[in-house]
Every structure is written in structure tokens, then in C-alpha cells.
C-alpha positions in Angstrom: 9.4 -26.2 -6.3 6.1 -26.3 -8.2 5.2 -29.1 -6.3 5.8 -27.3 -3.0 3.9 -24.2 -4.1 0.9 -26.0 -5.0 0.9 -28.0 -1.7 1.5 -24.6 0.2 -1.8 -23.1 -1.7 -3.9 -26.0 -0.7 -2.8 -25.7 2.8 -3.4 -22.1 3.1 -6.7 -22.2 1.5 -7.7 -25.2 3.7 -6.7 -23.2 6.8 -8.6 -20.2 5.6 -11.8 -22.3 5.6 -11.2 -23.1 9.3 -11.3 -19.4 10.5 -11.7 -20.4 14.2 -8.8 -19.0 16.3 -7.1 -22.4 16.8 -3.3 -23.1 17.5 -1.6 -24.6 14.4 -0.8 -28.0 16.0 -4.5 -28.2 17.4 -5.5 -27.9 14.0 -3.2 -30.7 12.4 -4.0 -33.0 15.4 -7.9 -32.6 14.6 -7.9 -32.5 10.7 -6.4 -35.2 8.8 -6.1 -33.3 5.6 -4.5 -30.4 7.1 -1.8 -32.8 8.9 -1.3 -34.6 5.8 -0.5 -31.3 3.7 1.5 -29.8 6.4 3.9 -33.1 6.6 4.2 -32.7 2.7 5.0 -29.1 3.1 7.7 -29.8 5.8 9.4 -32.3 3.5 9.2 -29.8 0.8 10.9 -27.1 2.7 14.3 -29.0 2.2 14.2 -27.9 -1.7 15.6 -25.2 -3.2 15.2 -23.9 -6.9 16.3 -21.6 -9.6 13.1 -19.5 -9.7 13.9 -17.1 -12.6 16.4 -17.6 -15.8 16.7 -14.2 -17.7 15.5 -14.1 -21.3 18.6 -12.0 -22.3 21.6 -13.4 -19.9 24.2 -10.9 -19.5 27.6 -12.0 -21.1 29.9 -14.8 -20.0 32.4 -14.2 -17.7 35.0 -13.8 -20.4 38.0 -13.5 -18.0 36.4 -11.3 -15.6 38.6 -11.2 -12.6 37.2 -9.1 -9.9 33.4 -9.1 -8.5 31.2 -7.3 -6.5 28.4 -8.6 -4.1 25.9 -7.1 -1.9 24.4 -8.6 1.1 20.8 -7.2 2.4 18.2 -7.9 4.4 15.3 -6.6 2.6 12.4 -6.8 5.4 10.4 -9.7 3.7 10.4 -7.3 0.6 7.2 -5.6 1.9 8.3 -2.5 0.2 9.1 -4.0 -3.3 9.3 -0.9 -5.4 11.6 0.6 -2.8 13.9 -2.3 -2.9 14.0 -2.5 -6.6 14.3 1.2 -6.9 17.5 1.4 -5.0 19.0 -1.9 -6.4 18.5 -0.5 -9.8 19.4 3.2 -9.1 21.7 3.4 -6.2 25.3 3.7 -7.5 27.1 1.6 -5.3 24.6 -1.2 -5.1 23.4 -1.3 -9.0 25.0 -4.0 -11.4 26.4 -6.0 -8.6 27.5 -9.7 -9.6 25.6 -11.2 -6.7 23.0 -10.3 -4.1 22.7 -12.2 -1.0 19.1 -11.4 0.0 17.6 -12.3 3.5 14.2 -12.0 4.7 12.5 -12.9 1.5 8.8 -13.6 1.1 7.0 -15.9 -1.5 3.3 -15.5 -1.5 2.8 -13.6 1.9 0.0 -11.1 2.3 2.3 -8.7 4.1 4.4 -8.2 0.8 1.2 -8.1 -1.5 1.7 -11.9 -2.0 4.5 -11.3 -4.4 7.0 -14.1 -5.2 9.8 -11.6 -4.3 13.0 -13.5 -5.7 11.1 -14.3 -9.0 10.1 -10.8 -9.5 13.1 -9.4 -8.6 15.3 -11.6 -10.8 12.6 -11.1 -13.7 13.1 -6.9 -13.0 16.9 -6.9 -12.9 17.5 -9.4 -15.5 19.4 -11.8 -13.0 19.5 -15.4 -12.2 17.5 -16.0 -9.4 17.5 -18.9 -6.8 15.3 -19.3 -3.7 15.5 -21.3 -0.6 12.4 -21.4 1.8 12.9 -21.7 5.4 9.4 -21.4 6.5 5.7 -22.0 5.9 3.7 -19.4 7.8 0.4 -20.4 9.2 0.0 -16.5 9.8 0.3 -13.4 8.0 3.6 -12.5 10.0 4.9 -10.6 13.2 3.0 -8.1 15.2 1.4 -5.7 12.6 2.0 -7.8 9.8 -0.9 -10.0 11.1 -3.1 -7.1 10.2 -2.4 -7.4 6.5 -5.3 -7.4 4.1 -5.9 -10.7 2.5 -4.5 -14.1 3.2 -1.2 -16.0 2.3 -1.1 -17.4 -1.3 1.9 -19.7 -0.5 3.0 -18.5 3.0 6.5 -19.2 2.2 9.7 -17.2 3.7 13.5 -17.8 3.4 16.5 -16.5 1.5 17.6 -15.7 -2.2 20.9 -15.6 -4.3 20.5 -13.1 -7.5 23.4 -13.8 -9.7 24.4 -12.0 -12.8 25.7 -15.7 -14.0 24.2 -19.2 -13.7 25.3 -21.0 -10.6 25.8 -24.7 -10.1 25.0 -27.3 -7.9 22.4 -25.1 -5.8 21.6 -26.7 -2.5 20.1 -25.8 1.1 21.8 -26.6 4.4 19.5 -27.2 7.4 20.3 -25.1 10.4 19.0 -25.7 14.0 16.1 -23.7 15.3 16.9 -21.5 18.4 13.4 -21.5 19.4 10.2 -23.4 18.7 8.6 -21.8 15.6 5.4 -23.4 15.7 4.7 -22.0 19.1 5.5 -18.8 18.5 2.8 -16.2 17.6 4.0 -16.0 14.2 3.6 -19.8 14.0 5.6 -21.7 11.3 6.7 -25.0 9.9 10.4 -25.4 9.1 13.9 -24.2 10.2 16.5 -21.7 9.1 18.5 -23.1 5.9 21.4 -21.6 4.2 21.4 -21.2 0.4 24.4 -22.6 -1.4 25.3 -22.1 -5.1 28.7 -22.8 -6.9 30.3 -20.6 -10.0 33.3 -21.9 -11.9 35.9 -19.0 -12.7 38.9 -19.6 -14.6 39.5 -23.1 -13.5 38.3 -22.3 -10.0 35.2 -22.9 -8.1 33.7 -19.9 -5.9 31.4 -21.1 -3.4 28.3 -18.7 -2.5 26.6 -19.3 0.9 23.5 -17.1 2.2 22.4 -17.2 5.6 20.2 -15.9 7.8 20.4 -16.7 12.0 17.3 -16.5 14.4 16.8 -13.1 15.8 15.6 -14.3 19.0 18.8 -16.3 19.9 21.8 -16.6 22.0 25.3 -16.1 21.1 26.0 -20.0 21.5 22.7 -20.7 19.4 23.9 -18.4 16.8 27.3 -19.7 16.6 25.9 -23.3 16.2 23.5 -22.3 13.4 25.9 -20.7 11.3 28.4 -23.6 12.0 25.9 -25.8 10.2 26.2 -23.8 7.3 29.8 -22.8 7.1 31.0 -26.4 7.7 31.0 -26.5 3.9 33.7 -24.2 3.5 36.2 -26.8 4.8 35.7 -28.7 1.6 35.5 -25.6 -0.8 38.5 -23.8 -2.3 37.2 -20.5 -2.6 34.3 -19.2 -0.5 32.0 -16.1 0.0 29.7 -16.4 2.8 27.1 -13.7 3.7 23.9 -12.8 5.6 22.4 -11.4 8.6 23.6 -13.2 11.4 21.6 -11.2 14.3 24.7 -10.5 16.1 22.9 -8.2 18.6 25.6 -9.5 21.6 22.6 -10.5 23.8 20.9 -13.6 24.7 17.2 -12.5 23.3 15.8 -16.0 23.2 13.3 -15.1 25.8 12.4 -12.1 28.4 14.2 -14.1 31.4 17.3 -14.4 29.1 17.2 -11.0 27.4 16.9 -8.6 30.6 19.9 -10.4 32.6 21.9 -10.3 29.4 21.5 -6.6 29.2 22.3 -6.2 33.0 25.2 -8.3 32.8 26.6 -5.8 29.9 25.6 -2.6 31.8 27.4 -4.1 35.0 30.7 -5.7 33.2 31.4 -2.5 30.8 28.9 0.3 31.7 26.5 1.8 29.3 29.0 4.1 27.3 31.3 1.1 26.4 28.6 -1.3 25.7 26.9 1.1 22.9 30.2 2.6 21.5 32.6 -0.7 22.0 30.5 -3.7 22.0 27.3 -3.4 20.0 28.8 -2.0 16.7 31.6 -4.7 17.5 30.2 -7.8 18.5 33.3 -9.8 17.5 35.2 -8.3 20.3 33.5 -10.1 23.2 29.8 -11.0 23.5 29.3 -12.7 20.4 33.0 -14.0 19.8 32.1 -17.7 19.9 30.6 -17.3 16.3 33.6 -15.4 15.0 36.1 -17.9 16.6 34.4 -20.5 14.8 34.6 -18.9 11.6 38.4 -18.5 12.0 38.8 -22.0 12.9 37.3 -23.0 9.5 39.7 -20.8 7.7 37.2 -18.0 7.1 38.1 -14.5 7.4 35.5 -11.7 8.4 37.9 -8.6 9.2 39.0 -8.0 5.8 35.5 -7.9 4.2 33.6 -6.0 6.5 33.5 -2.2 7.5 34.1 -3.3 11.5 32.2 -0.9 13.9 29.7 0.2 11.3 26.4 -0.7 12.1 23.9 -2.3 9.7 20.7 -1.9 11.7 19.5 1.0 13.7 17.5 0.2 16.8 15.2 3.3 17.4 13.2 4.4 20.3 9.1 4.3 20.0 9.6 2.4 16.8 5.9 1.2 16.6 6.2 -1.4 14.2 9.1 -3.0 15.7 7.5 -2.9 19.1 4.6 -4.7 17.8 6.8 -7.4 16.3 8.9 -7.7 19.6 5.7 -7.8 21.5 4.9 -11.2 20.2 8.3 -12.3 22.2 8.3 -10.1 25.2 6.0 -8.6 28.0 5.3 -4.5 27.4 7.3 -4.2 30.8 10.2 -5.6 29.0 9.9 -3.5 26.0 9.4 -0.2 28.0 12.8 -1.1 29.8 14.7 -1.6 26.5 12.9 1.5 25.2 14.0 3.6 28.2 17.5 2.4 27.7 17.5 3.4 24.0 16.0 6.7 24.7 18.8 7.5 27.1 21.2 6.5 24.4 20.2 9.4 22.1 17.3 7.4 20.9 19.3 5.3 18.5 21.3 2.1 19.3 23.5 0.9 16.0 23.9 -3.0 15.9 26.1 -4.7 13.7 24.0 -7.6 12.3 25.1 -8.2 8.6 28.3 -9.8 7.7 30.5 -11.5 5.0 33.4 -13.7 5.4 35.7 -15.1 2.7 38.1 -18.0 2.0 41.1 -17.5 -0.5 39.5 -14.2 -1.8 41.5 -11.0 -2.0 39.0 -8.0 -0.9 39.5 -5.1 -2.8 36.8 -3.0 -0.9 34.2 -3.3 1.6 31.3 -0.8 2.6 28.0 -0.3 4.7 25.6 1.6 2.9 24.0 3.7 5.5 20.4 4.9 6.4 21.2 8.5 4.9 23.0 7.0 1.8 20.0 5.0 1.1 17.6 7.6 0.6 17.2 8.0 -3.2 15.4 10.3 -5.0 12.1 8.8 -6.2 12.4 6.5 -2.9 8.9 6.2 -1.1 9.5 5.2 2.7 12.2 3.1 3.9 13.4 0.1 1.3 14.4 -2.1 4.3 15.3 -1.7 8.1 18.6 -3.2 7.5 21.8 -1.5 5.8 23.1 -3.3 2.8 26.8 -4.0 2.8 29.3 -4.3 -0.2 32.1 -6.5 -0.8 34.6 -6.2 -3.9 36.6 -9.1 -4.4 39.0 -11.2 -6.5 39.9 -15.2 -6.2 43.1 -15.8 -5.1 45.7 -18.5 -6.7 
């Protein structure tokens, strides 16, 4: 990981020395050193590492029988203090055994160039593991590109924080749904799942943290997750979690999104779509993904609060609108915003999930927007709601 960070730092410095507004693929074509470093970074993105070892590790398992896991998209870690305050102080989120964190930055200007997984691990006294997915040529999506300063490393990925040391950690590449290099948030790399194992009383618990493309189709989401979930066929006890972006729509492009929305409106009607399908993507429109999980022996029904949204799509959300503007034209965004407004100003989507194999689930919960508003919290910690599962390993 140190070698990757050094190469990323060299590449970001070299890019900043060429301030002319040129597409990344053009820079890589015209500048030999930029191309060489970009190729080196691309290879380095296949690595993952333990990025923090606690100075005073928590006690060993000592016969512990049940565990609590939190899955949370922390929105890059842009509100680092809010995320940390919530993880430390929220009665249902603090002191979990495992944190599955998605949208995690490392050296991005939009998140104050923090090494988010390392800094969270240090602040919480947890083992921290990080798998980068992308090297970012820009400061991010939409308004994020106006962030002050330049990226230090420009990395973005996912992290596992664990009370106990994990073994055999690795990352699994997943196919991209769109060409990231041609996006306005131009990036090298692809989605990757982060995997780690924990020995528990002669059994092995496999943890898999995943994040699927936001701009994708139900088919591509299923294919992405299948690439990571296949490992569960050889594992005995599995906890798979992450932001799967199960928005029920084909959001790959404008010309896929609008027909996808119209299809739902025509087939089921607006009220049924909002009440029976967006909060329940497993019922119909994202069913291929959930069928795939069950075909691999993974259960998602017992470890999630079904029908409880984990993301609020709000009307006139300026920041989200700016980010979506990288993907869709203004007329399409106005059309979508009008639908949200007519729906009461909010559409609840269920995007974040757990799935298990040979685990006995004792409790699961979504911590909603109101429940996250702690005293002393400045602004929202994240745009997603964290989910919790409490479980034991079955014989």
C-alpha cells in the first residue's frame, strides 16, 4: 500500500503541473511519465492492506458467541467529525464488532485529504483494512470538484473496521457498469470487494464488504455482486454487506433511466411504485440480484429490515443535483425532481444490505435520519442510513 500511495502522490503532482483542461486519456497519450505512473497505479489498485493496528488491541474473543455488525455508506468521509462522533456516541452504532464502510476516501481534497480508514481506525482503536477501487483525476463529482486544494493520493474505496485482527484479507475485482475514465469524475480502476476472515471457536467467519455502481442496471448490479459473492460458495460462515444501489431502475444513462421510470409508472402506477417497489427492490425490479444471492445459499431476508429505506431521495437537493448533472441533462433531472415533489418531496430507497450464510440473526435495524441526529452533531454525518445486524455463528 505504501508503494501505491507514493505513486498516486507522484501522479497527482504531475497532473497538477499540467493545469490545462485536458481529458485524462489525452494526458496519458501525450505524456510518457503520466502514462507510466497511471499504468503503475492501475496495477497497484489490485492491492488491499491493513492500514491501522491498534496500540492497545481489544481483548481476544475469549468464547464470544454473538457479534454486532454495522454497514454504512459514509459519503466519502466528507463530514469526518460527524461520522466519528456518530460511531462513538450513537447507542446502537458504537462498540460494534465490525464496521462495513463504503464510499471511503484516502487523500481526496473533498474530504480534507484525510486517510479516512486509517484515521477512523486510530480514533476508534480498531483494526482497519482498506481496498482502493479508484484513482481519481479530479476532485470528485459535481460540487466536489470545487473543493479547495488538490488531491494528495486521490484514492477512493471501501474499508472494514474490526475489533479483532482479520486474516487472509484480499480484494475481488468486479466489472464496471460504465466507463469511469470517460466520466466527468474521471477515474482509473474498478469496483472491488474487500474480504477478510476471522477464526471463531474452530469456525471461520468470512466478511465481504461491497459497493455496486450507482449508475447501473439491475442486470449489471447482479453481475457485479455475483463476482464478489461467488467466494461464499467455498466459505462456511459468511457476512456480506454494503451499498448495492438497488434503486430498481436502469440508471446507466438518460436514455435508459427515463424509459425505466416510465415503465414502472405504466406497469404499477406511481403510488404502488413508491410504496411497494422502491422500498422493496427484491420483489420485482432488482430481483435478479436477490435471486443470485439465494442461488449461492445466501440469505438476505432474515438480516435486513425489509421495506425500511436506507436513503432519502429529496426534492431540490442541490448537491445531489449537481452530482447527477455529471450523468444526466437538466431536462431529465427536472423530470425526476418533479416526480419526487409530487411524491411529497421524499422518496425512500433501500440501497444498503446484509446477506448471511450459516449465521443465526438475532436482530436487525435501519437507523433512520431522525435517529442519527445526535446532540453535538454538526450537519449530516452521511446521506445514507446505517444498518445493523446482530448474529451468532451456527454449527
